[in-house]
VODO-388414 format. One record per residue (C-alpha): residue in one letter; x, y, z; residue number from 0. Coordinates in Angstrom, 3 decimals. Last residue first. Layout:
VODO-388414
a;X;Y;Z;NUM;
...
This chain:
VODO-388414
a;-9.443;131.763;30.752;359;
d;-10.808;132.314;34.246;358;
a;-14.372;131.309;33.348;357;
l;-12.944;128.346;31.464;356;
v;-11.708;126.838;34.717;355;
d;-15.345;126.456;35.834;354;
s;-15.817;123.771;33.184;353;
t;-14.420;121.306;35.681;352;
v;-11.166;119.370;35.756;351;
e;-11.072;117.021;38.744;350;
e;-7.801;116.530;40.558;349;
t;-5.656;113.535;41.404;348;
w;-2.437;113.338;43.387;347;
g;-3.604;114.066;46.942;346;
f;-1.745;111.016;48.244;345;
e;-4.636;109.241;49.977;344;
d;-6.575;109.065;46.722;343;
e;-9.360;106.570;47.412;342;
i;-9.452;103.839;44.795;341;
k;-12.309;103.711;42.277;340;
g;-11.602;107.319;41.315;339;
s;-10.694;106.326;37.761;338;
r;-7.198;107.760;37.941;337;
l;-6.598;106.310;41.408;336;
g;-7.775;102.899;40.229;335;
d;-5.455;102.991;37.212;334;
i;-2.585;103.830;39.567;333;
e;-3.488;100.970;41.942;332;
a;-4.090;98.474;39.135;331;
k;-0.647;99.283;37.717;330;
v;0.894;98.958;41.175;329;
m;-0.708;95.550;41.763;328;
v;0.258;93.989;38.440;327;
g;3.871;95.040;38.907;326;
i;3.878;93.659;42.459;325;
e;2.047;90.370;41.929;324;
r;3.764;88.046;39.518;323;
e;3.237;84.277;39.405;322;
e;0.381;84.438;36.897;321;
m;2.607;86.518;34.621;320;
p;5.119;83.733;34.082;319;
p;8.488;83.898;35.903;318;
l;11.357;85.744;34.188;317;
e;13.812;84.211;31.732;316;
m;17.387;85.424;32.203;315;
l;19.514;84.615;29.161;314;
t;23.213;84.712;30.039;313;
d;25.858;84.792;27.306;312;
q;26.197;88.608;27.283;311;
y;23.120;89.855;29.118;310;
q;19.823;88.779;27.558;309;
i;16.737;89.701;29.561;308;
k;13.400;87.885;29.553;307;
s;9.643;88.405;29.925;306;
v;9.585;92.027;31.092;305;
h;6.318;93.616;32.227;304;
a;5.411;97.116;31.057;303;
v;3.762;99.183;33.808;302;
v;2.119;102.609;33.410;301;
a;1.804;101.711;29.713;300;
a;1.911;105.192;28.199;299;
t;3.139;107.257;31.146;298;
g;6.120;105.172;32.191;297;
s;7.308;102.232;34.247;296;
g;9.324;99.186;33.186;295;
f;8.999;95.796;34.802;294;
v;11.162;92.995;36.175;293;
e;9.778;90.317;38.452;292;
k;10.814;87.433;40.702;291;
l;14.616;87.455;40.570;290;
q;15.382;85.326;43.652;289;
g;15.936;81.961;41.991;288;
a;19.620;81.937;42.965;287;
k;20.702;82.170;39.319;286;
y;18.410;85.163;38.847;285;
a;19.672;86.912;41.983;284;
k;23.283;86.454;40.824;283;
v;22.397;87.814;37.379;282;
v;20.708;90.849;38.950;281;
e;23.636;91.562;41.256;280;
d;26.049;91.136;38.325;279;
i;24.089;93.810;36.426;278;
h;25.072;96.368;39.038;277;
l;22.262;98.571;40.381;276;
p;23.268;102.021;41.646;275;
k;20.642;102.568;44.335;274;
e;16.984;103.229;44.986;273;
e;15.810;100.474;47.311;272;
v;12.152;99.818;48.070;271;
t;11.009;97.630;50.959;270;
y;7.264;97.082;50.689;269;
g;4.930;98.325;53.420;268;
k;1.921;99.411;51.381;267;
k;2.869;103.060;51.751;266;
k;6.370;102.222;50.511;265;
l;4.994;100.524;47.406;264;
i;2.640;103.406;46.582;263;
q;5.418;105.977;47.020;262;
i;7.823;104.049;44.795;261;
i;5.150;103.548;42.134;260;
s;4.306;107.266;42.091;259;
d;7.978;108.176;41.771;258;
r;8.403;105.870;38.783;257;
t;5.204;107.218;37.216;256;
i;6.709;110.691;37.601;255;
g;9.958;109.525;36.010;254;
k;13.152;111.234;37.099;253;
l;15.027;110.407;33.904;252;
i;18.362;108.689;34.474;251;
a;21.774;110.177;33.653;250;
g;21.938;112.628;36.556;249;
d;22.125;109.934;39.217;248;
t;18.520;108.813;39.519;247;
a;18.985;105.647;41.562;246;
p;18.369;102.400;39.705;245;
t;15.284;100.529;40.957;244;
v;15.040;97.726;43.505;243;
v;11.926;96.158;44.998;242;
k;12.774;93.906;47.932;241;
d;11.418;90.578;49.226;240;
g;13.626;88.460;46.971;239;
i;14.631;90.657;44.064;238;
v;11.761;92.493;42.366;237;
f;13.461;94.645;39.738;236;
f;12.172;98.020;38.510;235;
i;12.941;100.001;35.337;234;
n;12.397;103.553;34.124;233;
m;11.035;103.842;30.606;232;
t;12.065;104.926;27.103;231;
g;13.760;101.634;26.212;230;
v;14.652;100.155;29.594;229;
e;16.598;102.344;32.005;228;
q;19.926;102.688;33.839;227;
i;21.609;99.404;34.772;226;
y;25.223;99.518;35.937;225;
k;27.776;97.298;34.185;224;
f;28.411;98.956;30.819;223;
e;31.667;100.203;32.361;222;
h;31.638;103.883;31.460;221;
g;28.387;104.704;29.640;220;
d;26.050;103.057;32.110;219;
m;23.672;100.403;30.800;218;
w;20.444;100.685;28.856;217;
m;18.155;97.679;28.547;216;
v;17.183;97.731;24.894;215;
q;13.842;96.705;23.460;214;
d;11.693;94.059;21.804;213;
f;14.339;91.424;21.157;212;
g;14.776;89.285;18.031;211;
k;18.247;90.379;16.978;210;
d;16.780;92.825;14.443;209;
q;14.737;94.236;17.309;208;
a;17.893;94.943;19.310;207;
i;19.474;96.630;16.279;206;
k;16.369;98.772;15.849;205;
a;16.467;99.782;19.518;204;
p;20.156;100.670;19.236;203;
l;19.360;102.844;16.181;202;
l;16.357;104.622;17.729;201;
s;17.887;105.673;21.042;200;
g;19.716;108.726;19.707;199;
a;16.487;110.236;18.407;198;
y;14.941;109.789;21.857;197;
n;17.654;111.719;23.641;196;
g;17.488;114.386;20.938;195;
a;13.932;115.326;21.885;194;
a;14.924;116.374;25.396;193;
k;13.036;115.028;28.374;192;
a;15.900;116.118;30.596;191;
e;17.546;113.801;33.128;190;
g;19.576;112.120;30.387;189;
t;20.985;115.401;29.054;188;
g;24.639;114.841;29.816;187;
g;26.527;115.434;33.064;186;
k;26.229;111.803;34.025;185;
v;25.886;109.776;30.850;184;
a;22.925;109.048;28.603;183;
r;21.351;106.470;26.294;182;
v;24.503;104.540;25.610;181;
y;25.579;102.441;22.623;180;
k;27.994;99.505;22.682;179;
s;27.004;96.863;25.266;178;
e;23.227;97.207;25.425;177;
a;21.517;94.652;27.650;176;
i;18.939;92.827;25.552;175;
l;15.293;92.940;26.510;174;
s;12.127;90.898;25.890;173;
v;8.754;92.501;26.459;172;
p;5.662;91.210;28.252;171;
k;2.673;91.385;25.904;170;
p;1.244;94.803;25.279;169;
y;-2.084;95.942;26.716;168;
y;-2.257;99.716;26.506;167;
p;-5.912;100.673;26.715;166;
g;-7.000;103.116;24.005;165;
v;-5.656;106.563;23.272;164;
p;-7.419;109.891;22.773;163;
g;-5.306;112.822;21.589;162;
t;-4.026;116.008;23.148;161;
f;-2.085;119.136;22.274;160;
i;-0.068;121.435;24.488;159;
i;2.200;123.980;22.854;158;
f;5.050;126.224;23.956;157;
r;6.854;128.346;21.366;156;
y;10.265;129.891;21.774;155;
t;12.152;133.091;20.960;154;
q;15.664;134.175;22.022;153;
s;17.364;130.996;20.832;152;
p;20.417;129.768;22.685;151;
k;23.657;129.843;20.689;150;
v;25.115;127.949;17.754;149;
g;24.379;130.094;14.748;148;
i;21.984;129.803;11.839;147;
f;19.126;132.143;12.710;146;
e;15.362;132.257;12.459;145;
d;14.725;131.981;16.206;144;
m;11.904;129.518;17.061;143;
a;13.267;127.174;19.712;142;
f;10.949;124.430;21.017;141;
m;8.578;123.661;23.868;140;
y;6.313;120.673;24.464;139;
p;3.152;119.584;26.295;138;
r;1.719;116.270;24.988;137;
i;-1.442;114.998;26.658;136;
y;-2.886;111.518;26.082;135;
l;-6.631;111.410;26.709;134;
a;-7.255;108.076;28.355;133;
s;-8.341;104.457;27.941;132;
g;-7.940;101.928;30.753;131;
e;-11.649;101.950;31.541;130;
q;-13.625;103.059;28.501;129;
p;-15.004;106.612;28.577;128;
p;-12.499;108.016;26.105;127;
i;-11.547;111.630;26.885;126;
w;-12.447;113.567;23.716;125;
d;-15.589;114.983;25.335;124;
a;-13.328;116.920;27.699;123;
d;-11.919;118.952;24.791;122;
v;-12.606;122.443;26.182;121;
a;-12.086;121.315;29.788;120;
v;-8.825;119.573;28.891;119;
l;-7.593;122.749;27.185;118;
s;-8.578;124.931;30.148;117;
r;-6.878;122.598;32.627;116;
l;-3.650;122.511;30.622;115;
g;-3.535;126.264;29.992;114;
q;-4.205;126.985;33.661;113;
l;-1.599;124.437;34.766;112;
f;1.172;125.601;32.439;111;
l;0.437;129.270;33.176;110;
d;0.442;128.566;36.933;109;
e;3.773;126.771;36.616;108;
p;5.393;129.732;34.891;107;
l;7.383;128.435;31.891;106;
s;11.142;128.410;32.260;105;
p;13.248;129.780;29.436;104;
m;15.542;127.430;27.490;103;
c;19.178;126.586;28.153;102;
m;18.642;122.846;27.518;101;
r;19.300;121.929;31.169;100;
e;17.029;124.715;32.426;99;
a;14.249;123.712;30.043;98;
s;14.404;120.105;31.217;97;
r;14.046;121.243;34.821;96;
n;11.182;123.453;33.670;95;
l;9.383;120.539;32.030;94;
r;9.968;118.549;35.226;93;
r;8.195;121.216;37.257;92;
s;5.205;121.359;34.932;91;
h;4.968;117.567;34.889;90;
q;4.992;117.488;38.684;89;
e;2.207;120.095;38.771;88;
p;-0.019;117.776;36.738;87;
r;0.027;115.020;39.407;86;
m;-2.976;113.128;37.990;85;
l;-5.701;114.787;35.940;84;
m;-9.389;113.857;35.954;83;
p;-12.424;114.511;33.754;82;
r;-15.602;113.362;35.625;81;
g;-17.643;110.480;34.149;80;
d;-18.793;108.534;37.218;79;
f;-16.015;105.927;37.004;78;
s;-13.545;108.784;36.679;77;
k;-12.487;109.885;33.248;76;
s;-8.839;110.166;32.306;75;
a;-6.340;112.881;31.474;74;
k;-2.837;111.740;30.637;73;
m;0.796;112.836;30.671;72;
g;3.835;113.114;28.415;71;
e;6.281;116.009;28.571;70;
f;8.457;117.694;25.984;69;
i;11.758;119.381;25.189;68;
a;13.257;120.897;22.038;67;
q;16.431;122.940;21.535;66;
g;17.788;120.684;18.785;65;
y;20.501;122.727;17.102;64;
h;19.415;122.738;13.475;63;
l;15.667;122.197;13.318;62;
v;15.127;123.874;16.686;61;
m;16.911;126.952;15.355;60;
a;14.223;127.823;12.833;59;
a;16.253;128.406;9.654;58;
p;13.640;126.847;7.339;57;
h;11.007;129.130;8.941;56;
m;8.045;127.291;10.446;55;
e;4.379;127.525;9.561;54;
f;1.683;125.974;11.712;53;
r;-0.551;122.960;11.204;52;
e;-3.867;122.873;13.013;51;
f;-5.654;121.975;16.221;50;
p;-8.181;124.784;16.673;49;
v;-6.984;127.501;19.042;48;
i;-6.481;127.912;22.771;47;
r;-4.441;130.971;23.572;46;
p;-1.639;132.418;25.658;45;
d;-0.427;135.593;23.909;44;
q;2.900;136.174;25.627;43;
w;5.620;134.488;27.688;42;
e;8.391;136.928;28.560;41;
g;11.944;137.951;27.656;40;
d;11.202;139.882;24.483;39;
r;9.332;136.922;22.991;38;
y;8.148;133.568;24.323;37;
d;4.988;132.336;22.619;36;
a;1.990;130.492;24.080;35;
v;-0.218;127.813;22.491;34;
f;-2.962;125.496;23.783;33;
m;-4.394;123.022;21.301;32;
h;-7.865;122.150;20.027;31;
d;-9.915;119.494;18.202;30;
s;-8.312;116.307;19.504;29;
f;-5.675;114.219;17.772;28;
v;-5.691;110.618;16.527;27;
r;-2.389;109.006;15.495;26;
g;-0.526;108.600;18.792;25;
f;-1.897;105.208;19.800;24;
p;-4.432;103.740;17.377;23;
i;-7.991;104.105;18.710;22;
n;-10.488;101.269;18.218;21;
e;-13.453;101.414;20.584;20;
f;-13.433;105.213;20.533;19;
d;-14.148;105.184;16.809;18;
v;-13.480;108.812;15.932;17;
e;-15.208;110.701;13.096;16;
g;-17.801;112.317;15.378;15;
i;-14.989;113.976;17.308;14;
r;-13.940;115.977;14.275;13;
p;-15.273;119.427;15.184;12;
k;-15.387;121.822;12.219;11;
t;-16.016;125.365;13.492;10;
t;-13.123;125.016;15.925;9;
k;-13.187;127.021;19.126;8;
t;-11.133;130.164;19.625;7;
i;-10.262;130.635;23.285;6;
t;-8.232;133.583;24.551;5;
i;-6.268;132.951;27.725;4;
d;-6.074;135.946;30.054;3;
y;-3.880;134.505;32.787;2;
p;-5.343;134.011;36.250;1;
m;-3.923;136.047;39.158;0;
């Protein structure tokens, strides 16, 4: 049964102020947001309201004990102008896995999806028409109890807001293998998209940048020998005729882009290995001339190519972009699925129509 979502549209739309040819990432926000509150053991008052600031009590538990989780996803326009989502149910399920780990209430998947679709339908004009551009979508949940005490909150707020973003065309990034700080350990919160994970990554990233590198390649927290992630992304290595990515072992985020890439590669006949990946294996492959590509995967860039990796005294310089094919191919494949230019054999994409508003 559909949820009764009230919709209050803004009286001061801002879309006319946006230059869709020049959109800074993460600084432009659409006109509306979806909000629901958790009180008395249930989610209540689902609504779409104008994008606006909201008040927060100084003792709100999220500010003190960090119960905060989020997702990142995109809506795009097909080549013929239809609003499209890709694998939205996977983001709902991962949000709930994060909520479970952070001792927060689950959000019904149908409420997540109905709120998401309704919001995208209301602000469909905010989806940039340019190929490679998208409407970035940020669902998140945080604790709201006004209480200073270390225990799970009893009240929460869930919000989805959106903002247009332009094509993400960074240069290949340079990495340094981290040897002091860790992103996550087994049994920790690495599999959750918890806000604190990202706060803890900022200092090591700054240190890496001060050394002349773009980002950190995270290693395991016990031996600093097994590769985990790169910056805020999953990571792939093309070694010989295989594509290798670290297995999700409880410390590594189960990326939806990561999973999409693995499925695309397997369908195209590539050998993909998900396994604990020792840095010595990568160094050995590099010295043997078998390390052909390294790339990160995530929502923002889809694929971020790696130019070089520093590990202790070894600097591994990757082949130039014109010699790479797999990372380039999978990014084009995902972009093509989002735009409708490539047939969706996976059943991942869905059109968002104004019909969803009739159920809201």
